N, C-alpha and C positions, 0 to 999 in steps of 0.2 A: 169173552170176560172184556173186563168194563179197563181203557189204557190208563195208567197213572196221570193223574192231574200234570204234575212234576215230578221228573226223575233225572237224577245227577248221578253221571256216572264218570269216576274217577276225576273229582275236579280237584285241580293245584293252583296255589297263587303263593309269589315266594317275593319278599323282598328282599335289599340288599344284606339285612341279619338277622331276618327273622323266616320263617315258615307260617306263614298266615294260614294255610290248608294244603293238605296231602295226602291227595287219592284219595274224597271224600265220596262216596256212593249214598245217595239219599233218596226215598220214593214217597210221594206222597199221593195218596188217593183222591177220589172226588167225595168229598163230604168228611174226609179225614181232618179230626184236630189233632196235628200232629206238634211235639213241643221237643225244642232244639235246647239240649241241656249242656252248660260248660263252663268251667272258671272265666275269669278275667283275660284276656289274651290268647282264648282256646281257640277261637276262629269263627263265632259264631257269627258276629258283626260283618265278616271281612266275604262270606258264604252268602251270606242272603244279598251283601250288596251286588253280589256274581248273579245272582237269579233276577235281581231288580236292574241291571246294569249299569251299575255306578264303578263298577272295576268290572276289568276283564279277565277271566282265568288265564295262568298260562299256559295250562291244560286241561284235559276232559271234556266231554256232550254234558249239553242240557237238551232234553226234551220236554216237549210240552203239547198234552194229551197224546200222548204219541209218537209225534215227529220232532226232529232235531230245529234245536232255534238258536241264533249267533244274537242273542240280546246285548245290543249297541249303546244303549240309553234309558234309562226311567221312563221317556216320552213312549217308545216302542214297546216298555214291560206293562206302563200303563194299558195300550191299544190291545196289551193281548188277554190281557183281564188282571195282572196281577198290581195290588195294591200293596204299599208296604209303610207303617206307623215306624219311623225312627227312635231309637235311643239319642242320638245328638239330632236336632231337632236341624231341620231343612226350610228354614225360613226364615223373609226378608224382615229386620227388623223394622224398620220405616215405611212400610206398609199397614194396611189395617188388615183385620184377620178376614174380610171378605175377600180382599185383593190377593192374600196370598194361597187362598183356596183355590181363587180363580185361575190362577199360572198353572195348577195342577190341572185343570179342566180341560178338555181335546177341543172340545167348543164353545168361540165365543159366547159369554153369559151374562147374562141382564142382569144387572149387579144389584139391582132393589129387590128380582124372584129369588138370585143365589143366597141376599142376605137373610131374609125370609126362611128360606130353606133353610140353612146353615141355626138358624134359630130354632126350629120346628126337631129337624134331626138329631142339635145337641141335648135339646130338652129329654127327647123320646128316651136316648140312652144313659141320661142321668148325668151328661156334660157340660152343664152349661155354658155357654159364652157369646159374650157381646158382640156381633160380626162388625162393628165398626170402629170397636178398639184398636191401637196399635200394638203391634205384636213387640218393642221394645217395651213397653210398660207393662207387658205379664208377667207373671212370674211363671216360673219353671213349669210348675203344676198343670198351669193352662196355656202354656205352648203345647205340652201335650197332648192336651185335648183336641188342640186346633189340628195336629196332625193324625189325630184318632178320627175324626170328622173328617177331614178330608179325604181322607181314604174308603169312608164309608159309602159318602157322597156318590162312590165312580163303582157301585156297586161291583165289586171284584170277584174272577171267578176264585184267585186265591189270592189270599189276608195274610200280610207277614207283619207282626205285632212283637216289638221290642219293647217289653216291660213295659205292658200298656196300662197297671191296673196302680202305680205308684203314687197315682193323685187323688184315688176315690175312697172312700167310705166303704167298712164294710155290704153297707145295701146298695150302693152304686157299682161292687164289684159283683153281686148277684146278679143287680139289673143286665151289664156289660155281657155278662156269664151266658143271662138267658138269650140276650142276641146275638151270641156269638153259637150257641146251639142250635138257633133258628136258620142261622143263614148256614150253619154244618145242614140242616136237615133240608135243607135248597138245595145242597150240592155245591157250598162253596167250600175250598179244604182254607186249612188256616193253620201257619206256622206259628208258631208261639215261642218266642222267647221271653225267659222269667226265671229269676232266682226265686220266687215263693213256690216251694218245692208241694206245697199245701196245695193252691189252684193247680198244679199241674198235674198232681192225681185226680184234682174234682171235676177237672177239665176233660183232658187229653186222651186220646184214644191210642198215643202209643208215641215213645218216646225216642230220639237219638242222641247220643252222651259224645260230644268233643272233646278230647284231650291234648292239647300240646298239637293241634292244628288237624288231628286225625282221629276214625270213629274211634272209638274205645267198649262201644256197645250199643247194644237196643234195648226196651224192655218198654211194656205195658203195664205204665204209671200207676192205675187204678190196683195191680197187684202188687204193688211196691209201698214202703214206707218213706217218710219222706228222708229217715235217717239212711235208708238204703241208698235212695237217688243222690242223697248228698255225696256217699262214701266213694258210689259208680263216679261222678265228678272229679274230685280231690284222689280218689285212688288211697283212701286213710279212714280212719274214724275220725271223725270232729269232736274236738274235745266240748261238755257242757260248758255252758255260762258260769261260774262260781256267785251264788251273788249274795251277801250276808248281811243280815238287819242295819238298815242306816241311822249313824247317829241322829241322835235328836239335840244334843246338846253344842253343835259346832256354831260358833257365829256368823251372823248375817253377810257373808261375800257380796251378795248382790240383792239391792233391794229396788224395787221400782214402785212409785207413790204417784195416783194417780194420774197416769202419765196418757194425757189426750193428745190425737195429731189430725192436722187436716191434710191430708192423702195431696201431694203437689200435682198428683195426676189424678184428669176428671173422671176417669173411670177405676183410680184406684178403692182402698178401702181406709175411712177413716180411723182412727183408734178411740175408743171412749174408755177413760179410767179404769186404765189400766194397774191393777196392784199384785205385784208376786215377790217373793223372796226365797232366795236360794242361800242355803247353810252350808258351810263347808262339810265336807262327806257326804253329801247328798245330790242325787243326779233326779231333777225336777223335768219333768216333760210337759211340751204344751204339743197337742193333738188339732188336726183341724182338714179341712178339704182346702186345699192349695185356692188361693184367693181371697182369704176372709181375714188381713191385714198382718201376716206372718211375714213379710216383704218389707212392711213399712215397722214393723215392730221390731225388724232385725236391723232396717236401717238405723232406726233411735236407739239399739243397745250397742252399737256396734262404733255410732259415734260419725258416722259416715254423714247423717242429717243430724247433726247437734240439738237440745232442746233449746228453746227462748232461759226456760228455766234450770236453775244447779239443783237443786233439792228434787228433782225427776230420779233422778237416777242414781245411785250409790254402790261405789263400789270400794270394798273395805269400810265401810262408814265415810269414804270422802265424798261430797258433791261431785259428782262426771256426770250432769246433764248435758253443762255446755262442754265439755272438753272431745278436742275432735279424735280420731282413731291412734294417735300416738301416744297421745299424752294418755289414753286407756288403756294401754299397752305397758305404759309404764306404772300403772298400778295394778301391771298383773293380770289384765283379761287378754284372752285371746280368744279368736275369732275364725269359726270355721263355714264361710257361705257355702248355700247349694249350688250354684254357680262354678263350677268348676274353673273353666277356662273365660278369662277375661277378668274375672273379680278375684278368683283363687291365686290363678297362676295367669302366667303371659303366655299366649300360646307360644310364641314364636321364639322365646327364651329358653336357655338348656334347665335342666332340674337344678342345676348348680346356682345358677343363680337367681331360678326362683325362690330357694332356699336363702339369699341373701334378701330377698324383700321385705320381710318379718323378721328376718334374724339378724339383721347388721349390729343390732347392738348386743349380741350374745355374744361378741369377743370375734365375728367376721370381718368388723371395720371398727378402723381404728383414727380417731381422728380425719375420717375424712376417705381415708386409705385404705381399699379392699386386702383382705388376708385372704388371696385365693386357697391357699394350704388348707387352712379353717372354713371357708367354704362348698370346698370340695371335700374333705374329711366328714360334714355336718351332712352334705346330700349322700356320702354314699355309705354312713350310719342309718340315715333314714331308709334308704332304699332297702341295703340290708334284713332292718331290722323289722321294717313293713311287707315284706317279701313284694315289692313292685316289680315287676316284670318292665326291662326297658334293657337297651344296647350299654348302658352306663348313666353316671351323671351328666355324661355331656348331650345327650339323649332332649331334641325338643319338646317339650310339655305335649302340643299337638300331636307327638308319634306314638302318642301311650295311649291305650285303651281307656275309656270311660271311667274304669274300676280301678287301673293301675293309679290315675290321674286324683283320683278320692284319696286311695291310700296312702299315696307321697303329702299330699296335702295334711292329710289329718296329721299322718306320722311330722310332716316341719311343728306344726303346733304344737303337737303332747310333745315332741323333743324339747319344745321351749319352754318347759316346767309353769304353765300357768296357776295361777292362783285361781281364776275366774273364768272357766270355758265356756263360751258359748257355741254349741256345732246345730247346724241344718242339716237334717238329711244326712246323716252319718254316714248311710251302708247303700244309700239310691243308689240301682246298679251296682251294686259289689256283689261277687259272688258269694255262695253261703260260706266257704273257707274265710275267706277275708273280714265277710260283714261278722261272724263269731268271733274273730279276733280283734278288730276293732271294738265289739262289745264288750269284750272281755277287758281291753285297754283302756274304756272309761272305767267299770266298776273298780278297775285297778287303780285310776287317779282317783276313785272318789276313797278307796280308801290310806289316801293318802291326803285326805281333807282337802280336795279340790273341790268347789263350787263347779257343779255341772249343768246347765239348760240346754236340753234338746228339745228341736223342735223338729219333728218328723208326722210323715202320714204314713208312716210303717205303724200301726198298732200292735203288733206283735213284737216288735225293737221296745215300743216303748212300755209296754207292760214286763217283759223280758229285765230290762236293766233297769227301770226310772222307780224311785219310792213316790214320788208325789207326780199326779197328774192334770193337767189344766187343758180344756178345751176351748178354742180363740173362731169366734163364730161373729161372720157382720162387725168386726173389728172390739168384740167384746171378751174377756176373758172370764170361764165361769171359774168359780170356787174351785182350790185343786182337791185332790181325793185321792186317797190313799190307794197307791195301786193296788195293792194285796186284798182289797176288801170291794172293788168297784169290777165290771163286769166289761169285755169286749164289747157288749149289742150298748149296755149304757152310751160308754165313749161314741159309739158310734152313731146312735141318738143324736147325742149332742151336737155331733160333727153336723148333721144334718139338719139343725137348727131347733131340735123339738127340744122338748125339757122333762125332767125328772126331778121328782121329789127325793131327794139324798142327803143323808146325814154326813154332811164332810168331818174331817178334823177341826176343818176351819171356820163353818156356817152351819146354823142349825134352820138355815131357812131354804126356800124352794132356788136350784138352781136354773 
């Protein structure tokens, strides 16, 4: 009998007000691709951090290739042959891609040779990286690529992957799956955490489901449906997102005209003649592989990097190109960035004070004085309505799981009653139940005549909620296409830089 590659027996981890894991048993065999499923806050990341040596379990035993081990640090885990791709990145912002990857390698590296190896490996896996670029200039998606490539360079016996495909086109996902299957055939075990249940069904041999920190079930995902897996995770039947036809007569709430921008980052992406319009009662989606100008476009639209030309951007008919974020908010714009902690919320501040950051003009502040009652009431309402799992409105933002931070930030901005909403990666890393709720909330806002611009790499999400979809590639935006009359494959081709001749609703020429 072959010994399990990894065996967890009775793993428990407790925090002051939270049971992260309790009596968790898990077995992963050599060459097995094993899914770990659960809602946000179910304990998946804590359990994997225990395996990787980031946290120390309070109880339980870890066996590696049949032998008991105490994993005290990530360095020890790597020596055993365990690699991990984190959902929340463990990168140094001021260092280059090559330097960050070198820090994770046990032996001293020739930096020139390592840079060349990074380029070769990243290209072969469909995760292109510039090894000389500084991490602080990378988008969220590009940072995730660094994590994946860093792991693959270590030739692990066990590869832990936490939401690894959120930055990839459908074609690139296929290529990554080919790589993972090849690693599996060679005996590498893979622990795979994802909220994309169709991926789980396609890729994984076995699934373990966590709920409230405990194992609630096991399944062969190949014999389950995405619906049955989702219901195992949340313990109830999921609602279906209702999506009536869009209005076509709504007023233009957000208009972008010939927006061009030279990136301040030497490795960034310049914008070239971006044109788009979003009407009241419409959801307009922008698809694209991370690093193709989304970050530069969002900085321009939010007002964080204003334009020298006032008429580049119109909000409710008002020239807004030169306005700063606060001035744009007064026109009814609300913005939800992809970076949850740091840009969307201050990590060390409580949820209540994070509500004040963008809601101070909504009755939480008067003539410079804070209304603590209004601030706390707003925060508690947001926590309750969006089912944010936390210890209360006093909890620091950094103490929440990634998905719960996302739910809080989304809830905060939606409760501030936008006329125009710009949202990036609305459900990135969020569990299926929360994702369904957020998407339905966006659709409901559309019914209330809000103009919504969604920038996302989740193509299923864009097709589910959007009325029109455009693709951004190398800083250029394709003409928009009706989401009901285009296909996932067509969008994937455009995301990868290909072209197709398509009769869109706005143009008769080639995209």
